[in-house]
C-alpha positions in Angstrom: 0.0 0.0 0.0 1.5 3.4 -1.1 1.0 6.3 1.2 2.2 10.0 1.4 3.9 10.3 4.8 4.5 13.9 4.1 3.5 16.3 1.4 3.8 20.0 1.0 3.7 22.7 -1.7 6.5 25.2 -2.0 7.4 28.0 -4.4 10.1 26.8 -6.9 12.2 27.8 -9.9 12.5 25.5 -12.9 11.8 25.1 -16.6 10.8 21.8 -18.1 9.6 21.2 -21.6 9.7 24.9 -22.3 7.2 25.7 -19.5 8.4 27.8 -16.5 7.6 26.0 -13.1 7.0 28.3 -10.1 5.7 25.5 -7.7 6.8 22.2 -6.3 5.0 19.4 -4.5 7.4 17.7 -2.2 6.6 14.2 -0.9 7.9 11.4 1.3 6.2 8.3 0.1 6.0 4.9 1.9 5.1 1.7 0.2 4.5 -1.5 2.1 3.9 -4.8 0.4 4.5 -8.5 1.1 6.4 -7.7 4.4 8.7 -5.1 2.7 8.7 -1.3 3.3 10.2 1.2 1.0 10.5 5.0 1.2 10.9 7.5 -1.6 11.7 11.2 -1.7 9.8 12.8 -4.5 9.2 16.2 -6.1 6.9 17.4 -8.9 7.4 20.8 -10.4 4.3 22.6 -11.7 3.5 26.0 -13.4 1.7 27.6 -10.4 0.5 30.5 -12.6 -1.6 32.1 -9.9 -2.3 31.6 -6.2 -5.1 29.1 -7.0 -3.1 27.1 -9.6 -2.1 23.7 -7.9 -2.6 21.6 -10.9 0.4 19.3 -10.6 2.0 18.2 -13.9 3.8 14.9 -14.0 6.2 15.7 -16.9 8.6 17.2 -14.3 8.2 14.4 -11.6 11.3 13.0 -10.0 11.8 10.4 -7.2 14.6 8.6 -5.4 14.2 5.5 -3.3 15.9 6.2 0.1 15.1 2.9 1.8 13.9 -0.5 1.0 14.1 -3.5 3.4 11.9 -6.2 5.1 9.7 -4.8 7.7 6.9 -2.2 8.2 6.5 1.5 8.8 8.3 2.9 11.8 7.6 6.4 13.2 11.4 6.7 14.3 12.6 5.8 10.8 10.1 8.3 9.3 11.3 11.1 11.6 14.8 10.5 10.4 13.7 10.5 6.7 11.9 13.8 7.3 15.0 15.3 8.7 17.0 14.6 5.6 14.1 15.2 3.1 15.2 18.7 2.2 18.7 17.6 1.4 17.4 14.7 -0.7 15.1 16.9 -2.6 17.8 19.6 -3.1 20.0 17.0 -4.7 17.2 15.8 -7.0 16.3 19.3 -8.0 19.9 20.3 -8.7 20.3 17.3 -11.0 17.5 19.0 -13.1 18.5 22.6 -12.9 15.6 23.3 -10.6 15.2 24.7 -7.0 12.6 24.4 -4.3 12.2 27.6 -2.2 11.9 26.1 1.2 11.3 29.6 2.7 8.1 30.1 0.9 5.6 27.3 1.5 2.3 27.4 -0.4 0.4 25.4 2.1 0.7 23.7 5.6 2.4 20.3 5.6 0.2 17.2 5.5 1.4 14.3 7.4 -0.2 10.8 6.6 
């Protein structure tokens, strides 16, 4: 079962497929199946043309698996992943000439 442990929108700077992206959806995703648990850091850059535009486009979606092992969800493990999430997302964004503006969230964080 896949689940968003954390999700939050931020201002961002990027251009993909000729379209300027001014927003980013940042996610920590858990996936448990058949006695295994995995976690991914993910980011999707979207146009955010006005304050009401949260239509996420998936042509600029990137993820990185940060954990995969036998077991189940752990609050302690998730807290550690949340501590390193910004660093993981910054690395992913830099690989694509993009940037998440952590100082300008567009909504409150959602924890799952």
